[in-house]
N, C-alpha and C positions, 0 to 999 in steps of 0.2 A: 412468593415474594411480591412486594409492591414497588411501584415506581417511586424513586426517592424524591421526585418533584411533585407529581400530581396525585400520588398514592393510589393509582389504578393498579389492580392486580395484574402482574405481568412477569414473564421470564424471558422476554424477547431479547433485550440487550444488556450488556454489562459494561460499565465504564472501564476503559483500559488503564486509567490512572489509579482508581481506588477500588474498583470492583463492585460498586453499588449498581443496583438494577435500575433501568429506566425503560420507558415504553415507546419513545419516539425521538426523532431528531430534534424536535422543538424542546423536549424535556432535557435531552442531552446538552443542548446549547446553554440552557439555563443552569444545569448542574455543573458543567465543566468550569464555569466562572464562579461557582459558589465557594465560600470559605471552607465548607465541609470537604469538598474535593481537594482543595489546595492543601489543607491540613494533612490529609491522608497521604498526599503525594510527598510532602516534606518528610513524613515519617518513613515512607518507603525509600526515598532518596538517601537517607542517612544509612540505611542498611544495604542498599543495592545501587550501583551506578547505572544510569540510564544509557541504553545502547544508542538511542537516537535523540538528538536535540529537538527535532521536529515532532509535532503532535501526531500520534498515530490515529488512523481512522478507527472509530469504534466498531468492534465486532462481537459476535456472540461467543465465538470460540476460535482457537487457532485453526487455520486451514489444515486439512489432513495431508499427510505426505504421500507422494507417489514417486515412481521412479524418475519422473520429470521435474520434481520439485527442486528448485534452485536454492541452496543455502543462503541465508541472509548475508553472510560474509562476502560471498561472490556478488550478490546484488549490490552491496555497498561499493564494490570495486567499479561498478558502472558509473558512479558519480564522479570518479576521478579521471574518466576518459575524456581527453580534449577532443578527440575525433567525434565522440557522441555529442558533446556539448556544441561543437560546430554544426553538426547535422541538425540539432534541435533549434538552431536559429531560423531554420526554414519554416515559414508559416504553413506551407502545404503539408509538411510532415507532422507538425503539431496538430493540424486539423484531422489528418488520418488517424493519429493516435487517440484523439478525443472521440472520433466516430467509433473506433473499436471499443474504447472504454465504456461508452454509453449505449452501444448497440444491444438490442434484445437478444440477438444471436451472435455472440462474439466470434465463433468459429467461421461463420459465413462472412463476417466483416473482415477477418484476417485473410481469408481466401481471396476476397476482392482486393485487399490492400497488397497482397503478394503479386498482383499484376503491375504494381507501380515500382519502377526501378529505384526510386528514392526510398521506399519502404524496405525493399530488399537490401539496399546498402545499409540502412539502419539495423535491420535484423542481423546481417552479417557482422557488423561491428559489435553488436551485443554478444553474439555467439563467440567471437574471438576472445572476449573477456571471460565469459561464463564457462565456455567449453573450449579452451585453447587446444589446438591440434598439435600432436607430436610431429616432429619432422618426418617420422616413419609413415604417418598417415597420409 
């Protein structure tokens, strides 16, 4: 396959909206605003309702599932939590989350963040929603 923008031979990335191949972030940015992509999105939307209003990050494939994979429905429940929204007003917590997200070794960054009471509070709130405990537990 070739990149839909620059026509370089590639199979690196696939547009989440229309499925066309592209080779780089630069080409994706050009492609996602092109009429070709919008046209295919409109065709898709008529047959299938979109689960998210926000634009999804482009990926090559869906992440593989493990026993720790959280279903999308539960992840969406996080967006309705007022306590999480209140915690995210804290710039220190937002910085910690950004550091974890951009760290070359995410596990090491999470271990370091686990030393911060604010991050522990955030993680506990997430777990209360994603894995609620029974009264017996």
